[in-house]
NUKE-743532 format. One record per residue (C-alpha): residue in one letter; x, y, z. Coordinates in steps of 0.1 Angstrom, whole numbers, padded with zeros to 4 digits, always signed. Example, Ala and Ser with C-alpha at 12.3 -4.5 7.8 and 13.67 -1.06 7.14 Angstrom:
2
A+0123-0045+0078
S+0137-0011+0071
//
This chain:
121
M+1512+0722+0773
I+1481+0741+0786
R+1449+0727+0771
V+1423+0755+0765
F+1386+0754+0755
L+1371+0785+0739
A+1334+0795+0741
D+1321+0826+0723
S+1292+0831+0700
Q+1314+0852+0676
P+1336+0830+0653
E+1360+0859+0648
I+1366+0862+0686
R+1372+0824+0688
S+1396+0826+0658
A+1416+0855+0672
L+1418+0838+0706
R+1429+0806+0690
L+1458+0823+0672
L+1468+0842+0703
L+1468+0810+0724
Q+1488+0791+0698
D+1514+0820+0699
L+1515+0814+0737
N+1522+0777+0731
M+1488+0766+0744
E+1467+0740+0728
V+1431+0747+0719
V+1412+0714+0725
G+1378+0726+0714
D+1354+0755+0710
A+1317+0763+0711
A+1293+0790+0700
D+1267+0783+0727
W+1262+0772+0763
P+1249+0736+0758
T+1278+0728+0734
T+1302+0743+0759
L+1290+0721+0787
S+1289+0689+0766
D+1323+0694+0748
T+1343+0706+0779
F+1334+0673+0795
G+1350+0653+0766
T+1381+0675+0763
Q+1390+0680+0800
P+1408+0714+0794
D+1431+0731+0819
M+1415+0764+0811
V+1381+0775+0798
V+1377+0809+0782
V+1339+0817+0780
D+1320+0848+0769
W+1298+0862+0797
D+1269+0865+0773
L+1268+0827+0767
I+1262+0820+0804
P+1224+0817+0810
Q+1212+0845+0833
H+1194+0820+0855
T+1226+0800+0862
S+1262+0804+0872
L+1293+0785+0863
V+1285+0756+0886
E+1275+0734+0857
L+1307+0742+0839
R+1328+0736+0870
A+1311+0702+0874
T+1322+0691+0839
C+1358+0702+0843
P+1364+0709+0880
A+1402+0714+0877
A+1400+0740+0849
V+1407+0776+0854
V+1377+0796+0842
I+1382+0829+0825
V+1351+0850+0816
L+1352+0874+0786
I+1333+0905+0792
S+1324+0934+0769
H+1322+0962+0794
L+1342+0969+0826
D+1313+0975+0850
A+1293+0954+0873
R+1298+0925+0849
K+1334+0921+0863
Q+1321+0914+0898
A+1292+0894+0885
A+1316+0872+0865
L+1338+0866+0896
S+1307+0860+0918
A+1294+0835+0892
G+1325+0813+0898
A+1351+0826+0874
D+1387+0826+0884
T+1393+0859+0865
F+1380+0879+0836
I+1393+0895+0804
S+1378+0924+0787
K+1371+0920+0750
G+1382+0956+0746
D+1417+0948+0759
T+1447+0949+0735
P+1460+0916+0723
D+1491+0921+0744
R+1469+0927+0775
V+1448+0896+0767
A+1481+0876+0763
E+1493+0888+0797
R+1460+0878+0814
L+1461+0843+0797
Q+1497+0838+0807
A+1489+0848+0843
A+1461+0822+0843
A+1483+0796+0828
A+1510+0802+0855
N+1484+0794+0881
I+1477+0761+0864
I+1514+0752+0862
Q+1518+0759+0900
L+1489+0735+0908
//
């Protein structure tokens, strides 16, 4: 079973993602509403996948710190707008991105695609 850590400041987003991930037979091993908690808790849970909101990542950093705490995890960045943030997310070290505006079916497709990459490793 794919182990997922969720990081988003909005509880309703985390709750919706948790339900979607459970429907996809993935296990949510933790969640966080801020960057420091994300870094500390991912280390303890060692997830296969981390789904993190772009707005949680400090502007002066990248995902290097996160990758250091869980180097094998696939990192998916949630973004609010499809603009330069997509490229910035990928440049910051994300494996892929998901738009918060996507339909639940589209989000599920993106999560399944990321999970398929984990299984192949």
